[in-house]
C-alpha positions as CSV (number, residue, x, y, z in Angstrom):
1,M,-32.1,-124.2,-152.1
2,F,-29.4,-125.1,-154.7
3,F,-28.5,-121.9,-156.4
4,D,-29.3,-117.8,-155.2
5,R,-33.2,-117.1,-155.0
6,P,-34.8,-114.1,-153.7
7,E,-35.4,-114.1,-150.2
8,S,-39.1,-115.4,-149.7
9,G,-41.6,-113.6,-147.8
10,E,-45.6,-113.7,-146.6
11,L,-47.1,-111.2,-148.6
12,A,-48.7,-112.8,-151.5
13,I,-50.2,-112.8,-154.8
14,L,-52.0,-115.8,-155.9
15,V,-52.8,-116.7,-159.9
16,H,-55.6,-119.1,-161.3
17,L,-56.1,-119.3,-164.7
18,D,-59.2,-121.1,-166.0
19,I,-57.2,-123.3,-168.5
20,Y,-59.2,-125.0,-171.4
21,E,-58.4,-128.5,-170.7
22,E,-58.6,-128.1,-166.7
23,R,-61.5,-125.9,-166.6
24,G,-63.7,-127.2,-163.7
25,T,-60.9,-129.1,-161.8
26,S,-60.1,-126.8,-159.5
27,D,-61.2,-123.7,-157.5
28,P,-59.6,-120.6,-156.5
29,R,-61.3,-120.5,-153.1
30,E,-59.5,-123.4,-151.9
31,F,-56.3,-122.4,-153.6
32,E,-56.4,-119.3,-151.2
33,E,-57.1,-121.5,-148.3
34,L,-53.9,-123.7,-149.3
35,S,-52.1,-120.1,-148.6
36,L,-53.2,-119.6,-145.7
37,S,-52.3,-122.7,-144.1
38,A,-49.1,-122.4,-145.6
39,G,-48.7,-119.1,-143.8
40,A,-48.6,-116.8,-146.5
41,D,-51.1,-113.6,-146.5
42,P,-52.6,-113.5,-149.8
43,V,-52.8,-109.3,-151.2
44,A,-54.0,-110.3,-154.1
45,M,-55.1,-112.9,-156.7
46,L,-54.9,-112.3,-160.3
47,T,-57.2,-114.6,-162.7
48,G,-57.7,-114.8,-166.2
49,S,-58.7,-117.4,-168.9
50,R,-56.3,-119.0,-171.5
51,S,-57.2,-122.0,-174.2
52,A,-53.5,-123.3,-173.4
53,P,-50.2,-122.2,-171.0
54,S,-47.8,-120.3,-172.4
55,A,-44.4,-122.0,-172.7
56,K,-42.1,-119.6,-171.0
57,Y,-44.2,-117.7,-168.8
58,F,-47.6,-119.9,-168.4
59,V,-49.1,-116.6,-168.7
60,G,-49.5,-114.8,-171.2
61,V,-47.5,-111.3,-171.9
62,G,-50.1,-108.8,-170.7
63,K,-50.8,-110.7,-167.5
64,L,-46.8,-110.8,-167.1
65,D,-47.4,-107.0,-167.1
66,E,-50.1,-107.0,-164.4
67,L,-48.2,-109.6,-162.5
68,K,-45.5,-107.2,-162.2
69,A,-47.3,-104.0,-161.3
70,L,-49.2,-106.4,-158.4
71,V,-45.6,-107.6,-157.2
72,K,-44.6,-104.2,-157.1
73,E,-47.7,-102.0,-155.9
74,H,-48.4,-104.9,-152.9
75,E,-44.2,-105.0,-152.5
76,A,-45.2,-108.8,-152.6
77,E,-42.4,-111.8,-152.1
78,L,-44.0,-114.5,-153.4
79,V,-46.4,-115.2,-156.1
80,A,-48.2,-118.6,-155.9
81,F,-49.6,-120.1,-159.1
82,N,-52.9,-122.7,-158.8
83,H,-51.4,-124.7,-161.4
84,T,-48.3,-127.0,-162.1
85,L,-45.4,-125.1,-163.0
86,T,-42.1,-126.5,-165.2
87,P,-38.8,-125.7,-164.1
88,S,-37.9,-123.2,-166.8
89,Q,-41.6,-121.5,-166.3
90,E,-40.3,-120.9,-162.4
91,R,-37.3,-119.6,-163.4
92,N,-38.3,-117.2,-166.4
93,L,-40.9,-115.9,-163.9
94,E,-38.7,-115.0,-161.0
95,A,-36.2,-113.6,-163.3
96,Q,-38.9,-111.1,-164.4
97,L,-41.0,-110.8,-161.3
98,K,-38.1,-110.6,-159.0
99,C,-39.4,-112.7,-156.2
100,R,-39.9,-116.0,-155.5
101,V,-42.7,-118.1,-157.6
102,L,-44.1,-121.6,-156.6
103,D,-46.9,-123.5,-158.0
104,R,-49.5,-125.8,-156.3
105,T,-47.3,-128.6,-156.2
106,T,-44.5,-126.7,-153.9
107,L,-47.0,-125.1,-151.9
108,I,-48.8,-128.1,-150.9
109,L,-45.2,-130.0,-150.2
110,D,-44.5,-126.8,-148.0
111,I,-47.9,-127.6,-145.7
112,F,-46.8,-131.3,-145.4
113,A,-43.2,-130.2,-143.9
114,Q,-45.0,-128.1,-141.2
115,R,-47.2,-130.9,-140.6
116,A,-45.4,-133.9,-140.2
117,R,-44.5,-134.8,-136.7
118,T,-43.2,-138.5,-136.8
119,H,-40.0,-139.9,-138.3
120,E,-41.9,-141.8,-141.0
121,G,-44.4,-138.2,-141.7
122,K,-41.1,-136.4,-142.0
123,L,-39.0,-139.5,-144.4
124,Q,-42.4,-138.9,-146.9
125,V,-42.5,-135.4,-146.6
126,E,-38.9,-135.5,-147.6
127,L,-38.7,-137.7,-150.2
128,A,-41.9,-136.2,-152.5
129,Q,-40.0,-132.8,-152.2
130,L,-36.4,-134.3,-153.0
131,Q,-38.7,-136.1,-156.3
132,H,-40.0,-132.7,-156.9
133,M,-36.7,-130.7,-156.6
134,S,-34.7,-132.9,-158.8
135,T,-36.1,-131.1,-162.1
136,R,-35.4,-127.8,-160.7
137,L,-31.9,-127.8,-160.1
138,I,-29.7,-125.4,-161.8
139,R,-26.2,-124.4,-161.7
140,G,-25.7,-121.8,-158.7
141,W,-22.3,-122.5,-157.5
142,T,-20.1,-121.5,-160.3
143,H,-17.1,-121.7,-157.9
144,L,-17.3,-125.4,-157.3
145,E,-17.0,-125.8,-160.4
146,R,-15.1,-129.2,-160.9
147,Q,-14.1,-129.0,-164.9
148,K,-11.3,-126.6,-164.8
149,G,-7.9,-126.7,-166.8
150,G,-4.6,-126.1,-165.2
151,I,-2.4,-127.1,-162.6
152,G,-3.9,-128.1,-159.3
153,M,-7.0,-127.3,-161.1
154,R,-8.3,-130.9,-162.1
155,G,-11.6,-132.3,-160.0
156,P,-13.1,-135.8,-160.2
157,G,-14.6,-134.5,-163.5
158,E,-17.9,-133.9,-161.9
159,T,-19.7,-130.5,-162.6
160,Q,-21.9,-129.1,-159.6
161,L,-25.2,-130.2,-161.0
162,E,-24.0,-133.9,-161.7
163,T,-22.7,-133.6,-157.8
164,D,-26.2,-132.1,-156.8
165,R,-27.9,-134.9,-158.9
166,R,-26.1,-137.5,-157.4
167,L,-26.3,-136.4,-153.8
168,L,-30.0,-136.4,-154.4
169,R,-30.5,-139.8,-156.4
170,E,-28.3,-141.1,-152.8
171,R,-30.9,-139.5,-150.4
172,I,-33.8,-140.6,-152.3
173,K,-32.5,-144.1,-152.4
174,T,-31.9,-143.8,-149.0
175,I,-35.3,-142.6,-148.1
176,K,-36.9,-145.2,-150.4
177,A,-35.0,-147.8,-148.5
178,K,-36.0,-146.6,-144.7
179,L,-39.9,-146.5,-146.0
180,E,-39.9,-149.6,-147.2
181,K,-38.7,-151.0,-143.8
182,V,-41.7,-148.8,-142.3
183,R,-43.8,-150.3,-144.5
184,R,-42.6,-154.1,-143.6
185,Q,-43.6,-153.1,-140.2
186,R,-47.0,-151.9,-141.3
187,D,-47.5,-155.1,-142.9
188,Q,-46.3,-156.8,-139.8
189,G,-48.9,-154.9,-138.0
190,R,-51.4,-155.7,-140.2
191,R,-50.6,-159.7,-140.1
192,S,-51.5,-159.4,-136.4
193,R,-54.6,-157.9,-136.5
194,T,-55.7,-160.5,-139.6
195,R,-54.8,-163.3,-137.0
196,A,-56.4,-161.5,-134.4
197,E,-59.2,-161.2,-136.9
198,I,-59.9,-157.6,-135.2
199,P,-61.5,-155.3,-138.5
200,V,-60.0,-152.2,-139.4
201,V,-62.0,-149.2,-140.3
202,S,-60.4,-146.4,-142.1
203,L,-61.1,-142.6,-142.2
204,V,-60.7,-141.3,-145.4
205,G,-62.1,-138.2,-147.2
206,Y,-61.4,-134.6,-148.6
207,T,-58.9,-132.4,-146.5
208,N,-60.6,-130.5,-144.1
209,A,-64.2,-132.6,-144.3
210,G,-63.7,-132.8,-140.5
211,K,-62.1,-136.7,-140.1
212,S,-59.9,-136.3,-137.1
213,T,-62.7,-134.3,-135.1
214,L,-64.5,-137.6,-135.9
215,F,-61.9,-139.6,-134.7
216,N,-61.6,-137.6,-131.5
217,A,-65.3,-137.9,-131.1
218,V,-65.5,-141.8,-131.5
219,T,-62.4,-142.7,-129.7
220,D,-62.4,-139.6,-126.7
221,A,-58.6,-139.3,-128.4
222,E,-56.8,-135.6,-128.5
223,V,-55.6,-135.5,-132.2
224,Y,-54.6,-132.4,-133.5
225,A,-58.0,-131.3,-135.7
226,E,-58.2,-127.8,-136.9
227,D,-60.3,-125.6,-139.7
228,Q,-57.8,-125.5,-142.1
229,L,-56.6,-127.9,-144.9
230,F,-54.1,-130.7,-144.3
231,A,-54.0,-130.4,-140.4
232,T,-53.9,-134.2,-140.1
233,L,-50.7,-135.7,-141.8
234,D,-49.3,-138.0,-139.7
235,P,-51.6,-141.4,-139.9
236,T,-53.2,-142.1,-136.0
237,M,-54.6,-145.4,-135.4
238,R,-56.9,-146.7,-132.0
239,R,-58.7,-149.8,-130.8
240,V,-62.3,-149.2,-129.8
241,E,-64.9,-151.8,-128.5
242,I,-68.1,-151.5,-131.1
243,P,-71.3,-153.0,-129.3
244,D,-71.8,-156.1,-131.0
245,V,-68.2,-156.5,-133.1
246,G,-65.9,-156.2,-130.3
247,A,-62.5,-154.3,-130.8
248,V,-62.0,-152.8,-134.1
249,V,-59.0,-150.7,-135.1
250,L,-59.7,-147.1,-136.4
251,A,-57.6,-145.0,-138.3
252,D,-57.1,-141.1,-139.0
253,T,-55.1,-140.9,-142.4
254,V,-54.0,-137.5,-144.4
255,G,-57.1,-135.8,-146.4
256,F,-56.7,-135.7,-150.1
257,I,-57.3,-132.7,-152.6
258,S,-58.0,-132.2,-156.4
259,R,-55.3,-132.7,-158.6
260,L,-53.1,-134.3,-155.9
261,P,-49.7,-134.8,-157.7
262,H,-49.0,-138.2,-158.6
263,K,-45.5,-138.2,-156.7
264,L,-47.1,-137.1,-153.6
265,V,-49.5,-140.2,-153.8
266,E,-46.5,-142.5,-154.1
267,A,-44.4,-140.9,-151.7
268,F,-47.9,-141.3,-148.9
269,R,-48.2,-144.7,-149.9
270,A,-47.0,-146.3,-146.9
271,T,-49.5,-144.2,-144.7
272,L,-51.9,-144.7,-147.4
273,E,-51.7,-148.5,-147.2
274,E,-53.6,-148.2,-144.3
275,A,-56.8,-147.3,-146.5
276,A,-56.1,-149.8,-148.9
277,N,-56.0,-152.7,-146.2
278,A,-59.1,-151.6,-144.3
279,D,-61.9,-153.5,-144.0
280,L,-64.5,-150.8,-144.2
281,L,-63.7,-146.9,-145.2
282,L,-65.7,-143.9,-143.6
283,H,-65.7,-141.8,-146.4
284,T,-66.1,-138.3,-144.6
285,I,-67.8,-135.3,-146.0
286,D,-68.5,-131.5,-145.4
287,A,-72.0,-131.6,-145.7
288,A,-72.1,-127.8,-145.6
289,D,-69.3,-127.3,-148.3
290,A,-71.1,-126.2,-152.0
291,E,-68.4,-128.6,-153.5
292,R,-69.1,-131.9,-152.1
293,L,-70.3,-133.4,-154.8
294,R,-67.1,-132.5,-156.8
295,N,-64.7,-133.4,-153.2
296,I,-66.5,-136.9,-153.2
297,D,-65.3,-138.0,-156.9
298,E,-61.8,-136.4,-156.5
299,V,-61.4,-138.9,-153.2
300,Q,-62.8,-141.3,-155.3
301,K,-60.1,-140.8,-157.9
302,V,-57.3,-141.1,-155.6
303,L,-59.1,-144.4,-153.7
304,S,-58.8,-146.0,-157.0
305,E,-55.1,-145.0,-157.7
306,I,-54.3,-146.9,-154.5
307,G,-56.3,-149.5,-155.1
308,A,-59.0,-149.2,-152.5
309,S,-61.6,-148.3,-154.8
310,D,-63.6,-152.0,-153.7
311,I,-63.5,-151.5,-150.6
312,P,-67.2,-151.3,-148.7
313,Q,-67.9,-147.6,-148.0
314,L,-70.1,-145.5,-145.6
315,L,-70.7,-142.2,-146.7
316,V,-70.3,-140.0,-143.1
317,Y,-71.9,-136.5,-144.0
318,N,-70.2,-134.8,-141.6
319,K,-71.0,-130.6,-140.1
320,I,-74.6,-130.8,-140.5
321,D,-74.5,-128.5,-137.6
322,L,-73.8,-125.8,-140.0
323,L,-77.1,-126.4,-142.4
324,S,-80.3,-125.2,-141.1
325,D,-83.0,-127.6,-139.8
326,M,-80.9,-130.5,-140.2
327,A,-80.9,-133.7,-137.9
328,P,-78.9,-136.8,-137.6
329,R,-80.1,-139.7,-139.5
330,L,-78.5,-142.8,-141.0
331,D,-79.8,-143.4,-144.7
332,R,-80.2,-147.2,-146.1
333,D,-80.8,-148.7,-149.5
334,G,-83.0,-151.1,-151.1
335,D,-81.7,-154.3,-149.4
336,G,-81.8,-152.1,-146.1
337,K,-78.1,-152.0,-145.7
338,P,-76.6,-148.8,-144.3
339,V,-75.2,-146.4,-147.2
340,A,-74.7,-142.9,-145.5
341,V,-74.8,-141.1,-142.0
342,W,-75.6,-137.2,-141.5
343,L,-74.0,-136.4,-138.3
344,S,-71.9,-133.5,-136.6
345,A,-68.7,-134.6,-134.9
346,H,-68.4,-131.0,-133.5
347,Q,-71.2,-131.8,-131.4
348,K,-70.9,-135.1,-130.9
349,A,-74.7,-135.5,-132.4
350,G,-75.1,-138.9,-134.3
351,M,-72.8,-140.8,-132.6
352,A,-75.0,-143.4,-132.3
353,L,-76.3,-144.1,-135.5
354,L,-72.6,-143.8,-136.9
355,Q,-71.8,-146.7,-134.4
356,Q,-75.2,-148.8,-135.5
357,A,-74.1,-148.7,-139.6
358,I,-70.5,-149.7,-138.4
359,R,-71.9,-152.6,-136.5
360,E,-74.1,-153.6,-139.3
361,L,-71.5,-153.0,-141.9
362,V,-68.3,-154.7,-139.8
363,G,-70.5,-157.3,-137.8
364,E,-73.1,-158.8,-140.1
365,Q,-71.4,-162.5,-139.9
366,M,-72.3,-162.9,-136.8
367,C,-74.0,-166.1,-134.7
368,Q,-77.0,-165.8,-132.6
369,G,-79.3,-168.4,-131.5
370,M,-80.2,-170.6,-128.8
371,L,-77.8,-173.2,-128.0
372,V,-78.3,-176.7,-126.1
373,L,-75.2,-177.8,-124.3
374,P,-74.5,-181.1,-122.4
375,S,-73.9,-181.1,-119.0
376,Y,-70.3,-182.6,-119.9
377,M,-69.6,-179.3,-121.6
378,G,-69.3,-176.7,-118.7
379,S,-65.9,-175.6,-120.2
380,V,-67.7,-174.9,-123.4
381,R,-69.9,-172.7,-121.7
382,A,-67.3,-171.0,-119.9
383,R,-65.8,-169.6,-122.8
384,F,-69.1,-168.1,-124.4
385,H,-68.9,-166.2,-121.0
386,Q,-65.8,-165.2,-121.2
387,A,-66.8,-163.9,-124.4
388,N,-69.6,-162.1,-123.2
389,A,-71.7,-163.4,-125.4
390,V,-74.3,-164.8,-123.8
391,L,-77.7,-163.2,-123.5
392,S,-79.9,-165.5,-121.5
393,E,-79.5,-168.9,-120.1
394,K,-81.5,-171.2,-118.3
395,Y,-81.1,-174.8,-116.9
396,R,-83.6,-178.1,-118.5
397,E,-84.7,-180.7,-116.3
398,D,-82.6,-183.4,-118.0
399,G,-79.3,-181.1,-117.1
400,C,-78.6,-179.4,-120.4
401,C,-78.3,-175.8,-120.6
402,E,-80.0,-174.0,-122.9
403,L,-77.3,-170.5,-123.9
404,N,-79.1,-167.3,-125.8
405,V,-75.8,-166.2,-127.6
406,R,-74.7,-163.7,-130.0
407,L,-71.1,-163.0,-131.5
408,P,-69.1,-162.9,-134.1
409,E,-68.9,-166.0,-136.7
410,A,-65.1,-165.9,-136.2
411,D,-65.0,-165.9,-132.3
412,F,-67.8,-168.8,-132.3
413,N,-65.4,-170.9,-134.6
414,R,-62.5,-169.7,-132.6
415,I,-64.3,-171.6,-129.5
416,L,-65.5,-174.3,-130.8
417,A,-61.5,-175.0,-132.4
418,A,-60.3,-174.7,-128.7
419,E,-62.2,-177.2,-127.3
420,T,-61.5,-179.4,-130.4
421,L,-65.7,-179.4,-131.1
422,D,-67.3,-180.2,-134.5
423,P,-70.2,-177.6,-135.3
424,D,-72.6,-180.7,-136.1
425,R,-71.9,-181.6,-132.2
426,V,-73.2,-178.2,-131.4
427,G,-77.2,-178.5,-130.9
428,W,-79.0,-175.2,-131.8
429,V,-82.6,-174.7,-130.9
430,S,-83.0,-172.1,-133.3
431,S,-80.4,-171.7,-136.2
432,P,-78.6,-168.4,-136.0
433,P,-79.4,-166.2,-139.2
């Protein structure tokens, strides 16, 4: 961007080396899906193994010759590495291959740039790109050099590189200030939901696990959902009604991926805070993925990075329609608490089981029992009816009303507070569990 590079194209050569230190942390098939999501057309993949990367080219001299031959044979205009390259390695490879070279981080950033739709999402992508680009500036506009001798040639004493870096620093500072404003607005919204005591349930999971499809199935929304990596970038929130719980805010978030760059996690912290401040996480898993156990571990690592590892989780095994002889079911632990739901969001199979699990996990603080209200507490009776908490009622001969009620404990306490009633003055025929 700040120097001349060969024009980029769509025909791509992919490079995946089995580095000893990174063994088992990435999947070449996933990298191929990433390149397809970015719009590239992979024509070949170069694989190999090394104990450690080469400092100059990342690959060895022999693999570099193979790479040159593949680029020439396929007339490729792009070489993508499933690794993190240093700026000098990128420049050395471009000089040898005569085409554009990018690494895993740059590829992910490119996908994010394509998917961003909201103002906040675009700001987050730009921040991550600028932070990544700041270490990759080289002198390309030598005709703009400011440190030259001669009358009329003396500038402000800034080289072109220094000017670029200063402009980058200023832009990064501006974006961070705007994102901080977004964070404050989100905090205000969260405080409003906390005052209203509306629980937040956040969808998290590996990319392409079916979170957006599940979100649409639960909320009847029309969020963009496709069978591709990072189809969702911008967070979406909807209010839904869960039986016996009431209003719940459901949040759809960006998917995670193995070896997600730390700068990316930092840039998207404003979005991921919705997960970090949720009351319950629906950890969505592609049940048909052979790498699902590794994907679960990667999601747990990112949740730990953003401080959300202690939030209660419900495992949601999605896409069971791709498995043979698999029916929806709800798994429980030894105490009878829901721990996992097996369903198909695409076919909307098992959605009742998901609602049941959410109801038990989020609405566990429920008040249920038979209340006896004296005749002068007619306003209290009316409030229970307004809250749709009355299961049945009957009047006794002494004029008292027996109400069979079920409602969240918070709503029960709110009714008592509105009527300035002490909890001890409320007569329970059968105490709430």
